[in-house]
C-alpha positions as CSV (number, residue, x, y, z in Angstrom):
1,M,-2.0,7.4,-10.1
2,L,-1.5,6.1,-6.6
3,I,-4.4,3.6,-6.8
4,R,-2.8,1.8,-9.8
5,T,0.5,1.5,-8.0
6,I,-1.3,0.1,-4.9
7,E,-3.3,-2.4,-7.0
8,K,-0.1,-3.7,-8.6
9,F,1.5,-3.9,-5.2
10,L,-1.5,-5.9,-3.8
11,R,-1.3,-8.4,-6.7
12,E,2.5,-8.8,-6.4
13,Q,2.4,-9.3,-2.6
14,N,-0.8,-11.3,-2.6
15,M,-2.1,-8.9,0.1
16,A,-5.7,-8.0,0.9
17,A,-6.7,-4.3,0.4
18,T,-7.8,-4.1,4.1
19,K,-4.5,-5.4,5.4
20,F,-2.6,-2.9,3.2
21,G,-4.7,-0.1,4.5
22,R,-4.2,-1.1,8.1
23,L,-0.4,-1.5,7.7
24,A,0.2,1.6,5.5
25,T,-2.3,4.1,6.9
26,R,-4.0,2.5,10.0
27,D,-7.2,2.7,7.9
28,P,-8.6,-0.6,6.7
29,R,-10.9,1.2,4.3
30,F,-8.1,3.3,2.7
31,V,-7.9,1.3,-0.6
32,L,-11.6,0.8,-0.8
33,D,-12.1,4.6,-0.5
34,L,-9.4,5.2,-3.1
35,R,-11.3,2.9,-5.5
36,M,-14.4,5.0,-4.8
37,G,-12.6,8.2,-5.8
38,R,-11.0,9.4,-2.5
39,T,-7.9,11.6,-3.1
40,P,-5.3,11.2,-0.4
41,R,-3.4,14.2,1.1
42,P,0.2,14.6,-0.2
43,E,1.6,13.4,3.3
44,T,-0.5,10.3,3.1
45,Q,0.6,9.5,-0.4
46,S,4.2,9.9,0.6
47,R,3.6,7.6,3.6
48,V,2.0,4.9,1.4
49,E,4.7,5.1,-1.2
50,H,7.3,4.7,1.6
51,F,5.5,1.8,3.0
52,M,5.4,0.0,-0.3
53,N,9.1,0.6,-0.9
54,T,10.2,-0.6,2.5
55,Y,7.8,-3.5,2.6
56,T,9.1,-4.8,-0.7
57,Q,12.8,-4.4,0.4
58,E,12.1,-6.1,3.7
59,T,10.4,-9.1,2.1
60,K,13.2,-9.4,-0.5
61,G,15.7,-9.4,2.3
62,M,13.8,-12.1,4.2
63,V,13.9,-14.4,1.1
64,H,17.7,-14.1,0.8
65,A,18.4,-14.5,4.6
């Protein structure tokens, strides 16, 4: 489930749900709506997964630089 993956990402990155929503989907309520049962479109889910993968890679790269 996408929400579980996002919740784990939020904990690992110490990121607020609203910040994640703004960065990943331009919707600060995105995570809050998912928590309330919203089902994202497949395109949105792909975009969110891509955001999490690239954000994690970028932050890891910054640590080693």
